[in-house]
C-alpha positions as CSV (number, residue, x, y, z in Angstrom):
1,M,-4.6,7.1,22.6
2,I,-6.2,7.9,19.2
3,N,-9.8,8.5,18.5
4,K,-10.5,5.4,16.5
5,E,-13.9,6.5,15.3
6,R,-12.5,9.8,13.9
7,V,-9.7,7.9,12.2
8,G,-12.1,5.4,10.7
9,E,-14.4,8.2,9.4
10,W,-11.4,9.9,7.7
11,A,-10.3,6.6,6.2
12,A,-13.8,5.9,4.9
13,A,-14.2,9.4,3.4
14,N,-10.9,8.9,1.6
15,R,-11.8,5.4,0.4
16,I,-9.2,3.6,2.5
17,A,-10.5,0.2,3.5
18,L,-9.7,-0.9,7.1
19,A,-10.1,-4.6,8.0
20,P,-11.6,-5.5,11.4
21,G,-9.1,-4.9,14.2
22,K,-6.8,-2.6,12.3
23,L,-7.9,0.6,14.1
24,D,-7.2,-1.2,17.4
25,D,-3.7,-2.1,16.2
26,L,-3.1,1.5,15.1
27,D,-4.1,2.7,18.5
28,R,-1.9,0.2,20.2
29,Y,1.1,1.1,18.0
30,A,0.5,4.9,18.7
31,G,0.4,4.1,22.4
32,E,3.7,2.2,22.3
33,V,5.3,5.1,20.5
34,A,4.0,7.6,23.0
35,E,5.2,5.5,26.0
36,T,8.6,4.8,24.6
37,N,9.0,8.4,23.6
38,K,9.2,9.2,27.3
39,Q,12.4,7.2,27.5
40,F,14.2,8.4,24.3
41,N,13.3,10.6,21.4
42,L,11.4,8.7,18.7
43,T,9.3,11.5,17.4
44,A,8.8,15.2,18.1
45,I,5.1,14.7,17.9
46,T,3.9,13.9,21.5
47,D,0.4,15.4,21.7
48,P,-2.3,12.7,21.3
49,D,-4.3,14.7,18.8
50,D,-1.1,15.5,16.8
51,M,-0.1,11.9,16.9
52,E,-3.5,10.9,15.5
53,V,-3.5,13.5,12.7
54,R,0.2,13.8,11.7
55,N,1.5,10.3,12.4
56,I,-1.6,8.1,11.7
57,I,-4.0,9.8,9.4
58,D,-1.3,11.5,7.4
59,C,0.4,8.1,6.8
60,L,-2.8,6.4,5.9
61,S,-2.9,8.6,2.8
62,V,-0.2,6.6,1.1
63,V,-1.8,3.2,1.7
64,P,-4.1,3.1,-1.4
65,L,-1.2,4.0,-3.7
66,I,0.7,0.7,-3.0
67,P,0.0,-2.2,-5.4
68,E,-1.2,-5.5,-4.1
69,G,1.6,-7.8,-3.0
70,A,4.3,-5.2,-3.4
71,R,7.7,-5.4,-1.8
72,V,8.0,-2.1,0.0
73,A,10.9,-0.2,1.7
74,D,10.3,2.7,4.0
75,V,13.4,4.8,4.0
76,G,14.2,6.7,7.2
77,T,11.3,5.0,9.0
78,G,12.2,6.7,12.3
79,A,9.3,5.7,14.7
80,G,7.7,3.7,12.0
81,F,5.9,6.3,10.0
82,P,4.7,5.6,7.4
83,G,6.2,2.1,7.4
84,M,4.3,0.5,10.3
85,V,1.0,2.2,9.4
86,I,1.3,0.7,6.0
87,R,2.2,-2.7,7.4
88,I,-0.6,-2.7,9.9
89,I,-3.2,-1.9,7.3
90,R,-1.8,-4.0,4.4
91,D,-1.2,-7.6,5.2
92,D,-0.4,-8.3,1.6
93,V,2.8,-6.2,1.5
94,D,6.4,-7.3,2.3
95,M,7.8,-4.5,4.4
96,T,11.4,-3.5,4.9
97,L,12.2,-0.7,7.3
98,I,15.4,1.2,6.6
99,E,16.7,3.4,9.5
100,A,20.2,4.7,10.4
101,T,19.4,5.1,14.2
102,N,19.6,1.6,15.6
103,K,17.6,2.4,18.8
104,K,14.6,3.6,16.7
105,L,14.8,0.6,14.4
106,E,15.0,-1.9,17.3
107,F,11.9,-0.2,18.9
108,V,9.9,-0.5,15.6
109,C,10.8,-4.1,15.0
110,R,10.2,-5.2,18.6
111,T,6.8,-3.5,18.6
112,A,5.9,-4.9,15.2
113,E,6.6,-8.4,16.6
114,K,4.7,-7.6,19.8
115,L,1.6,-6.7,17.7
116,G,2.0,-9.8,15.5
117,Y,3.3,-8.1,12.3
118,K,6.3,-9.4,10.4
119,V,8.7,-6.7,9.1
120,A,12.4,-6.7,8.0
121,G,14.6,-4.2,9.7
122,T,17.7,-2.8,8.0
123,H,20.1,-0.7,10.1
124,M,21.7,1.4,7.3
125,R,21.6,4.8,5.8
126,S,19.5,4.8,2.6
127,E,22.5,5.4,0.4
128,E,24.3,2.5,2.0
129,A,21.3,0.3,1.4
130,A,21.2,1.3,-2.2
131,R,24.7,0.0,-2.6
132,S,23.9,-3.3,-0.9
133,A,22.1,-6.4,-2.1
134,L,18.9,-4.3,-1.6
135,R,19.7,-2.2,-4.7
136,G,17.0,-2.5,-7.4
137,S,14.9,-4.9,-5.3
138,F,11.7,-3.0,-4.3
139,D,8.4,-2.4,-6.1
140,V,7.7,0.7,-3.9
141,V,9.8,3.0,-1.7
142,T,8.1,5.3,0.7
143,A,9.7,8.3,2.5
144,R,8.4,11.0,4.8
145,A,10.2,14.0,6.2
146,V,13.6,12.6,5.0
147,A,15.0,15.3,2.6
148,P,14.2,17.8,-0.1
149,L,13.1,16.0,-3.3
150,P,16.3,16.4,-5.3
151,V,18.2,14.8,-2.5
152,L,15.6,12.2,-1.7
153,L,15.5,11.0,-5.3
154,E,19.2,10.0,-5.1
155,Y,18.7,8.3,-1.8
156,T,15.7,6.2,-2.9
157,L,15.5,5.6,-6.7
158,P,18.5,3.2,-6.8
159,L,16.5,0.9,-4.4
160,L,13.7,0.5,-6.9
161,K,13.2,-2.1,-9.6
162,E,12.7,-0.7,-13.1
163,G,9.1,0.3,-13.2
164,G,9.0,0.7,-9.4
165,T,7.5,3.7,-7.6
166,L,8.8,6.2,-5.1
167,L,6.0,7.6,-2.9
168,A,7.4,10.8,-1.4
169,M,5.2,12.3,1.2
170,K,5.4,16.1,1.2
171,G,3.6,19.2,2.3
172,P,1.8,21.8,0.1
173,A,5.1,23.0,-1.7
174,A,5.4,19.7,-3.6
175,E,5.3,21.4,-7.0
176,E,8.2,23.7,-6.1
177,E,10.3,20.7,-5.0
178,I,9.4,19.0,-8.3
179,S,10.6,22.0,-10.3
180,L,14.0,21.8,-8.6
181,S,14.3,18.1,-9.4
182,A,14.4,18.1,-13.2
183,N,18.1,17.2,-13.4
184,A,17.9,14.6,-10.7
185,L,15.0,12.9,-12.4
186,K,16.9,12.9,-15.7
187,E,20.1,11.5,-14.2
188,L,18.4,8.9,-12.1
189,R,15.9,7.7,-14.7
190,G,12.9,8.9,-12.8
191,E,9.6,10.5,-13.9
192,V,6.9,12.2,-11.9
193,K,3.7,10.3,-12.7
194,E,1.3,12.1,-10.5
195,V,0.9,14.3,-7.4
196,H,-1.8,13.0,-5.1
197,E,-3.3,15.7,-2.8
198,T,-5.1,15.1,0.5
199,E,-6.4,17.2,3.3
200,L,-5.9,16.4,7.0
201,P,-8.8,16.9,9.4
202,T,-7.0,20.1,10.5
203,G,-7.4,21.5,7.0
204,E,-3.7,21.2,6.3
205,K,-2.7,20.1,2.8
206,R,-0.5,17.1,2.1
207,C,0.8,15.7,-1.2
208,V,2.3,12.4,-2.2
209,I,4.6,12.7,-5.2
210,E,4.5,9.5,-7.2
211,V,7.8,9.0,-9.1
212,V,8.3,6.0,-11.5
213,Q,11.7,4.5,-12.1
214,T,11.6,4.4,-15.9
215,G,15.0,2.8,-16.5
216,K,18.0,1.3,-14.7
217,C,19.6,3.8,-12.3
218,P,23.3,4.5,-13.3
219,A,25.8,2.6,-11.2
220,K,27.5,5.7,-10.0
221,Y,24.5,6.7,-7.9
222,P,24.0,7.2,-5.1
223,R,27.0,9.1,-4.2
224,A,28.3,9.5,-0.6
225,S,25.8,11.2,1.7
226,G,27.9,14.4,2.1
227,A,28.1,14.8,-1.7
228,I,24.4,14.3,-2.2
229,R,23.5,17.0,0.4
230,K,26.2,19.5,-0.5
231,K,25.7,19.3,-4.3
232,P,22.2,17.8,-5.2
233,L,21.8,16.7,-8.7
């Protein structure tokens, strides 16, 4: 399904350690996604080369930014990107996958079990999860292709412990999104620590915006989903 040698070379060039067997498991997971995608829509990315670059290599870029032993939530996990890529590579993390579409979540959890990886699946919208017992319980939250940063911050920061980190995977316009997020960061007690830039084998630029939860998120957030989207902070 994927060119394991090419993925391994990119990982090595970007100082991402892959334990024995991990490339095989990434390949198996990509194959399961591709096969299931024929039955119902998991991802718009169906070409094998695109799957390799956009769903595997792109998601690998976030792996080194996660502290050892972290409790991680992947918000809007969809077909398991980046959540399952992280879980496959990092046996030390405790991974929770949050997804509003139950069919997608069931696929990811079932496939994780099939491959021998333990994950927790939460069938909720992110703002619902942030008002549940999961609020303030994660060291790291990841999100990819979920929402513009001002909206994403309200979806995700309430899930973090104080001092926890949001890793928002974005394209080359990350700085523009950050400039629009000043008020949201202030209201939600977040601070952009760093923007990590990577380049895919295709030459496309990617960024991971690292946002630290500097204080306790006010209890009034997150608002209802409609309010968040219609009137971002």
